[in-house]
C-alpha positions, 0 to 999 in steps of 0.5 A: 096197497099197490106200489108203482114205479115210473122211470120211462124218461127223466123222472124217478117216481114211486107211489103207494096207492090203496087198492079199494078206495084209490087213496094215494098214501105216498108219492114222490118224484125226483126230476132230472131237468137240471142235470140234462138242461146243459145238454139241451135234452135228455141224455139216456145214459146219464138218465139211467145213472140218475135213476139208479141213485134216486129210485132206491132213495125214494124206495127207502121212504116206502118201507113202512108200507111193504107189509101191506103191498098186494102188487108191484106196478112198473112202467115198461113201455114206451120210453128210453130202454136204459131208463125203463130197465132201472124201474123194471129191475127194481119192480122184479126184485120187489116182486120176488122179495115180497112174493107179490104179482107184477103189473106192467103198465104202458105209461100212455095209458097211465096218462089217461088214468092221471085224470082219475087219481084218488077218484072213480073213472068216468067214461066214455070220453074224447081225449087229447094226449100231448107229450114230448113223444106223442100227439093223438086224439083217442076215443076212450071207452074205459081203462082198457078200451081205446080207439085212435082217432088221429095221431102225429105224422112226425114231431109231437106237440111237446117235442116241437116246443123243445125244438123251438126253445133249443133254436132260440137258446132258451134251454131245456125243458122247452115247454115251460120256458116257451110258454113264459116267453109267449106271455110277453110276446105278440102272437100275431107278429109272425104269420106262421101257417097252421099245418095241414089246415087245408087237408081233410086228413085227421092227423098232426104234423109239427115238422113244417111249423118247426121249419117256419120258426127256424126261417123266422129266426134266421131272418133276424140278424140279431135276436133280442128278448122281444123277438124271442118272445114274439116268436114263442107267442106266434109259434104257440098260437099256431101249434095250439090252433093246429090241435084245435082245428083237427079236434074240431073236425073230429067232433063235428064229423062224429055223429055221437060224441060223449059229453066229456072232453079231456087232455092228458100228457106232460104238454097238457100243463100248458095254460094257453092250451087249457084255456083254448080247450075250455072254450072249445068244450063250451062250444060243443057243450062238453065237460072238460077234464084236466089232470092236476098240474102235478100229475101231468108229467110222468109220475108213479101216481098215474101208473098206480091208478091204472094198475089198480084197475088191472089188479082188479082184473088179475091182469098180471105180468110174468116177471120172466117175460116182461118186455121193455119196449122203448118205442111203441106205435099209437095203435099198439099202445092203445090196443085193447 
């Protein structure tokens, strides 16, 4: 078996996966959302302290599997440096105690592996990765071969939801609460402009849309609940249209597309986005792959799934040389 640890942001998670058949024997995640909600976002130092408490508690529940562990995997990039340290430190200690090799995992690659938890990988595919820190489209040839086709120039899709929620005073995390408000709103009330709509550039940008929302909020003297719902619905519609517009352009311009379209990352749990992608996949006669909702956000199960493939290729990490990288560019993240 292989034990995996995730602590890149505000989720403490550990999983145990069987190497040969990829069966998930143990998986637990402790979220810190309530602790950070009063601050309107993740406080790194607080997150690190909470990881230091939560990870050992979860690990205690895994002791029965220690005798069968062949490797330890851990997220080491990208993420908050003070929280990554908590997971990496635990992983190194386990490697020494159990005389097991270490597998350092980029958690963005883990998100792609989330599509194949407890199952075989299917490639190639076009993948949309949307999270709190990243927005990009990838041509994924295998677990280890990626080509970045488009990426954000500034804010990410998920981050823009958090910012809109904060401007409206809706709390943290912003993604789920904005989506809920949007269900009760009129998505056509505010005519927000789709970013880069008239540009041929294959890229994303959410800073301008965020500013449009700010101006809309300021134009209303006293916001009521319906105003908030309408703003959320109009914003969500435009934010998703931006993704679809560039994704369509990519699919039309490529002479040979794989038959699979997939979406991963924490923000891929958005139901409105999923519905629109289902329509898009049908338009291009592609199969749509979606990660189960429980594995969309950061979790150790996806880290373990990627690590199994690395283990089979003996792609181990020296415990004395493992690097913690808080910020990694898209190109660096998906270099072969």
